[in-house]
N, CA, C and O atoms as a GROMACS GRO file, in nm:
protein
  272
    1UNK      N    1   2.914   0.628   4.940
    1UNK     CA    2   2.857   0.725   4.852
    1UNK      C    3   2.856   0.680   4.707
    1UNK      O    4   2.776   0.730   4.627
    2UNK      N    5   2.942   0.588   4.671
    2UNK     CA    6   2.949   0.545   4.532
    2UNK      C    7   2.822   0.472   4.491
    2UNK      O    8   2.783   0.477   4.374
    3UNK      N    9   2.755   0.402   4.585
    3UNK     CA   10   2.630   0.334   4.551
    3UNK      C   11   2.520   0.436   4.523
    3UNK      O   12   2.440   0.416   4.432
    4UNK      N   13   2.515   0.542   4.598
    4UNK     CA   14   2.416   0.646   4.573
    4UNK      C   15   2.444   0.715   4.442
    4UNK      O   16   2.352   0.746   4.367
    5UNK      N   17   2.570   0.738   4.412
    5UNK     CA   18   2.608   0.804   4.287
    5UNK      C   19   2.573   0.714   4.168
    5UNK      O   20   2.526   0.764   4.066
    6UNK      N   21   2.596   0.582   4.182
    6UNK     CA   22   2.561   0.488   4.076
    6UNK      C   23   2.411   0.481   4.054
    6UNK      O   24   2.365   0.470   3.940
    7UNK      N   25   2.335   0.487   4.162
    7UNK     CA   26   2.190   0.484   4.152
    7UNK      C   27   2.139   0.611   4.083
    7UNK      O   28   2.045   0.605   4.003
    8UNK      N   29   2.199   0.723   4.115
    8UNK     CA   30   2.159   0.849   4.051
    8UNK      C   31   2.188   0.845   3.902
    8UNK      O   32   2.107   0.892   3.821
    9UNK      N   33   2.303   0.790   3.865
    9UNK     CA   34   2.337   0.780   3.722
    9UNK      C   35   2.239   0.688   3.650
    9UNK      O   36   2.194   0.718   3.540
   10UNK      N   37   2.207   0.577   3.714
   10UNK     CA   38   2.113   0.482   3.655
   10UNK      C   39   1.975   0.545   3.641
   10UNK      O   40   1.907   0.526   3.540
   11UNK      N   41   1.934   0.620   3.742
   11UNK     CA   42   1.805   0.689   3.735
   11UNK      C   43   1.806   0.794   3.624
   11UNK      O   44   1.707   0.807   3.552
   12UNK      N   45   1.914   0.867   3.610
   12UNK     CA   46   1.925   0.970   3.506
   12UNK      C   47   1.920   0.906   3.368
   12UNK      O   48   1.852   0.957   3.278
   13UNK      N   49   1.990   0.795   3.349
   13UNK     CA   50   1.990   0.724   3.220
   13UNK      C   51   1.850   0.672   3.191
   13UNK      O   52   1.804   0.678   3.077
   14UNK      N   53   1.782   0.621   3.294
   14UNK     CA   54   1.646   0.570   3.274
   14UNK      C   55   1.549   0.682   3.238
   14UNK      O   56   1.464   0.663   3.151
   15UNK      N   57   1.560   0.796   3.302
   15UNK     CA   58   1.472   0.909   3.272
   15UNK      C   59   1.499   0.960   3.131
   15UNK      O   60   1.405   0.988   3.056
   16UNK      N   61   1.625   0.973   3.094
   16UNK     CA   62   1.659   1.020   2.959
   16UNK      C   63   1.610   0.920   2.855
   16UNK      O   64   1.556   0.959   2.752
   17UNK      N   65   1.628   0.792   2.881
   17UNK     CA   66   1.579   0.688   2.789
   17UNK      C   67   1.428   0.692   2.776
   17UNK      O   68   1.374   0.675   2.666
   18UNK      N   69   1.359   0.714   2.886
   18UNK     CA   70   1.214   0.725   2.883
   18UNK      C   71   1.167   0.845   2.803
   18UNK      O   72   1.071   0.836   2.727
   19UNK      N   73   1.234   0.957   2.821
   19UNK     CA   74   1.199   1.078   2.745
   19UNK      C   75   1.221   1.055   2.596
   19UNK      O   76   1.138   1.095   2.514
   20UNK      N   77   1.331   0.991   2.561
   20UNK     CA   78   1.359   0.962   2.419
   20UNK      C   79   1.253   0.868   2.363
   20UNK      O   80   1.208   0.886   2.250
   21UNK      N   81   1.213   0.768   2.440
   21UNK     CA   82   1.111   0.674   2.394
   21UNK      C   83   0.978   0.745   2.372
   21UNK      O   84   0.908   0.718   2.274
   22UNK      N   85   0.942   0.836   2.462
   22UNK     CA   86   0.818   0.913   2.447
   22UNK      C   87   0.825   1.001   2.323
   22UNK      O   88   0.728   1.010   2.247
   23UNK      N   89   0.940   1.067   2.302
   23UNK     CA   90   0.954   1.154   2.184
   23UNK      C   91   0.944   1.074   2.054
   23UNK      O   92   0.882   1.121   1.958
   24UNK      N   93   1.003   0.956   2.050
   24UNK     CA   94   0.994   0.872   1.931
   24UNK      C   95   0.851   0.827   1.908
   24UNK      O   96   0.804   0.824   1.794
   25UNK      N   97   0.780   0.791   2.014
   25UNK     CA   98   0.640   0.747   2.000
   25UNK      C   99   0.553   0.862   1.950
   25UNK      O  100   0.466   0.841   1.865
   26UNK      N  101   0.575   0.983   2.001
   26UNK     CA  102   0.497   1.099   1.956
   26UNK      C  103   0.530   1.130   1.811
   26UNK      O  104   0.440   1.161   1.733
   27UNK      N  105   0.657   1.121   1.773
   27UNK     CA  106   0.697   1.148   1.634
   27UNK      C  107   0.634   1.047   1.539
   27UNK      O  108   0.584   1.086   1.432
   28UNK      N  109   0.634   0.919   1.575
   28UNK     CA  110   0.574   0.817   1.488
   28UNK      C  111   0.422   0.835   1.479
   28UNK      O  112   0.364   0.812   1.373
   29UNK      N  113   0.360   0.874   1.588
   29UNK     CA  114   0.214   0.892   1.588
   29UNK      C  115   0.174   1.014   1.506
   29UNK      O  116   0.062   1.020   1.455
   30UNK      N  117   0.263   1.112   1.494
   30UNK     CA  118   0.228   1.234   1.421
   30UNK      C  119   0.251   1.220   1.271
   30UNK      O  120   0.206   1.306   1.194
   31UNK      N  121   0.320   1.114   1.227
   31UNK     CA  122   0.344   1.096   1.083
   31UNK      C  123   0.212   1.062   1.014
   31UNK      O  124   0.130   0.989   1.070
   32UNK      N  125   0.191   1.115   0.892
   32UNK     CA  126   0.066   1.082   0.821
   32UNK      C  127   0.065   0.934   0.781
   32UNK      O  128   0.168   0.876   0.745
   33UNK      N  129  -0.052   0.877   0.788
   33UNK     CA  130  -0.068   0.736   0.752
   33UNK      C  131  -0.119   0.730   0.608
   33UNK      O  132  -0.215   0.798   0.573
   34UNK      N  133  -0.053   0.648   0.525
   34UNK     CA  134  -0.094   0.634   0.385
   34UNK      C  135  -0.216   0.543   0.380
   34UNK      O  136  -0.213   0.429   0.425
   35UNK      N  137  -0.324   0.596   0.324
   35UNK     CA  138  -0.448   0.522   0.315
   35UNK      C  139  -0.448   0.439   0.187
   35UNK      O  140  -0.445   0.497   0.078
   36UNK      N  141  -0.452   0.306   0.195
   36UNK     CA  142  -0.447   0.224   0.075
   36UNK      C  143  -0.574   0.237  -0.010
   36UNK      O  144  -0.572   0.201  -0.128
   37UNK      N  145  -0.682   0.287   0.047
   37UNK     CA  146  -0.807   0.301  -0.027
   37UNK      C  147  -0.828   0.444  -0.076
   37UNK      O  148  -0.937   0.479  -0.120
   38UNK      N  149  -0.722   0.526  -0.068
   38UNK     CA  150  -0.735   0.666  -0.108
   38UNK      C  151  -0.767   0.679  -0.257
   38UNK      O  152  -0.854   0.757  -0.296
   39UNK      N  153  -0.698   0.603  -0.337
   39UNK     CA  154  -0.722   0.607  -0.482
   39UNK      C  155  -0.819   0.497  -0.519
   39UNK      O  156  -0.798   0.380  -0.485
   40UNK      N  157  -0.924   0.535  -0.587
   40UNK     CA  158  -1.022   0.434  -0.627
   40UNK      C  159  -0.969   0.351  -0.742
   40UNK      O  160  -0.892   0.400  -0.825
   41UNK      N  161  -1.009   0.228  -0.745
   41UNK     CA  162  -0.969   0.139  -0.854
   41UNK      C  163  -1.038   0.183  -0.982
   41UNK      O  164  -1.150   0.234  -0.980
   42UNK      N  165  -0.969   0.164  -1.095
   42UNK     CA  166  -1.033   0.203  -1.221
   42UNK      C  167  -1.159   0.121  -1.245
   42UNK      O  168  -1.165   0.002  -1.216
   43UNK      N  169  -1.258   0.187  -1.298
   43UNK     CA  170  -1.385   0.118  -1.324
   43UNK      C  171  -1.370   0.030  -1.448
   43UNK      O  172  -1.310   0.072  -1.546
   44UNK      N  173  -1.423  -0.090  -1.443
   44UNK     CA  174  -1.409  -0.181  -1.557
   44UNK      C  175  -1.488  -0.129  -1.677
   44UNK      O  176  -1.591  -0.064  -1.663
   45UNK      N  177  -1.436  -0.162  -1.794
   45UNK     CA  178  -1.505  -0.122  -1.916
   45UNK      C  179  -1.631  -0.207  -1.933
   45UNK      O  180  -1.633  -0.326  -1.901
   46UNK      N  181  -1.732  -0.145  -1.983
   46UNK     CA  182  -1.857  -0.216  -2.006
   46UNK      C  183  -1.857  -0.266  -2.150
   46UNK      O  184  -1.841  -0.189  -2.244
   47UNK      N  185  -1.875  -0.394  -2.164
   47UNK     CA  186  -1.880  -0.455  -2.297
   47UNK      C  187  -2.026  -0.486  -2.328
   47UNK      O  188  -2.089  -0.572  -2.266
   48UNK      N  189  -2.077  -0.416  -2.425
   48UNK     CA  190  -2.215  -0.439  -2.465
   48UNK      C  191  -2.221  -0.553  -2.565
   48UNK      O  192  -2.129  -0.569  -2.646
   49UNK      N  193  -2.325  -0.630  -2.562
   49UNK     CA  194  -2.333  -0.741  -2.658
   49UNK      C  195  -2.346  -0.689  -2.801
   49UNK      O  196  -2.410  -0.588  -2.828
   50UNK      N  197  -2.284  -0.760  -2.891
   50UNK     CA  198  -2.289  -0.727  -3.032
   50UNK      C  199  -2.409  -0.797  -3.093
   50UNK      O  200  -2.446  -0.908  -3.053
   51UNK      N  201  -2.468  -0.732  -3.187
   51UNK     CA  202  -2.581  -0.797  -3.254
   51UNK      C  203  -2.533  -0.926  -3.318
   51UNK      O  204  -2.428  -0.931  -3.382
   52UNK      N  205  -2.609  -1.028  -3.298
   52UNK     CA  206  -2.571  -1.157  -3.354
   52UNK      C  207  -2.594  -1.157  -3.505
   52UNK      O  208  -2.691  -1.100  -3.556
   53UNK      N  209  -2.503  -1.222  -3.573
   53UNK     CA  210  -2.520  -1.241  -3.716
   53UNK      C  211  -2.454  -1.372  -3.752
   53UNK      O  212  -2.360  -1.417  -3.687
   54UNK      N  213  -2.504  -1.430  -3.853
   54UNK     CA  214  -2.449  -1.557  -3.895
   54UNK      C  215  -2.326  -1.533  -3.980
   54UNK      O  216  -2.323  -1.444  -4.066
   55UNK      N  217  -2.225  -1.614  -3.956
   55UNK     CA  218  -2.102  -1.604  -4.031
   55UNK      C  219  -2.095  -1.727  -4.120
   55UNK      O  220  -2.118  -1.840  -4.077
   56UNK      N  221  -2.063  -1.702  -4.245
   56UNK     CA  222  -2.055  -1.815  -4.338
   56UNK      C  223  -1.916  -1.876  -4.332
   56UNK      O  224  -1.821  -1.815  -4.282
   57UNK      N  225  -1.907  -1.996  -4.384
   57UNK     CA  226  -1.779  -2.066  -4.386
   57UNK      C  227  -1.680  -1.990  -4.474
   57UNK      O  228  -1.561  -1.987  -4.444
   58UNK      N  229  -1.728  -1.930  -4.581
   58UNK     CA  230  -1.641  -1.856  -4.671
   58UNK      C  231  -1.579  -1.735  -4.600
   58UNK      O  232  -1.462  -1.703  -4.621
   59UNK      N  233  -1.659  -1.668  -4.517
   59UNK     CA  234  -1.606  -1.553  -4.444
   59UNK      C  235  -1.496  -1.595  -4.347
   59UNK      O  236  -1.395  -1.526  -4.331
   60UNK      N  237  -1.516  -1.707  -4.282
   60UNK     CA  238  -1.415  -1.757  -4.188
   60UNK      C  239  -1.288  -1.794  -4.265
   60UNK      O  240  -1.178  -1.765  -4.219
   61UNK      N  241  -1.302  -1.858  -4.380
   61UNK     CA  242  -1.184  -1.894  -4.461
   61UNK      C  243  -1.111  -1.770  -4.507
   61UNK      O  244  -0.988  -1.767  -4.504
   62UNK      N  245  -1.183  -1.668  -4.548
   62UNK     CA  246  -1.120  -1.542  -4.592
   62UNK      C  247  -1.042  -1.478  -4.478
   62UNK      O  248  -0.931  -1.429  -4.498
   63UNK      N  249  -1.099  -1.479  -4.360
   63UNK     CA  250  -1.030  -1.418  -4.244
   63UNK      C  251  -0.905  -1.497  -4.212
   63UNK      O  252  -0.801  -1.438  -4.183
   64UNK      N  253  -0.912  -1.629  -4.216
   64UNK     CA  254  -0.796  -1.711  -4.185
   64UNK      C  255  -0.687  -1.696  -4.289
   64UNK      O  256  -0.569  -1.693  -4.255
   65UNK      N  257  -0.724  -1.686  -4.415
   65UNK     CA  258  -0.622  -1.671  -4.518
   65UNK      C  259  -0.559  -1.532  -4.513
   65UNK      O  260  -0.443  -1.518  -4.551
   66UNK      N  261  -0.631  -1.431  -4.469
   66UNK     CA  262  -0.575  -1.295  -4.455
   66UNK      C  263  -0.470  -1.292  -4.345
   66UNK      O  264  -0.371  -1.220  -4.356
   67UNK      N  265  -0.491  -1.369  -4.239
   67UNK     CA  266  -0.396  -1.371  -4.127
   67UNK      C  267  -0.265  -1.438  -4.163
   67UNK      O  268  -0.162  -1.410  -4.101
   68UNK      N  269  -0.266  -1.525  -4.263
   68UNK     CA  270  -0.144  -1.598  -4.298
   68UNK      C  271  -0.062  -1.519  -4.390
   68UNK      O  272   0.045  -1.564  -4.431
   0.00000   0.00000   0.00000
């Protein structure tokens, strides 16, 4: 009878383990998934071209001397 009793215990442990595995799988499947594309990336700033103008050497020297 001890072999039958051991088999019943093993079967009970297997059934309980299976139920726990199913419950864990259902719990993980029910958790919300974080969507990496949920937040849109910031839109880049648009840089419009500046009107071209000629810069003289004196203006460049003045700017450089102001920085020092």
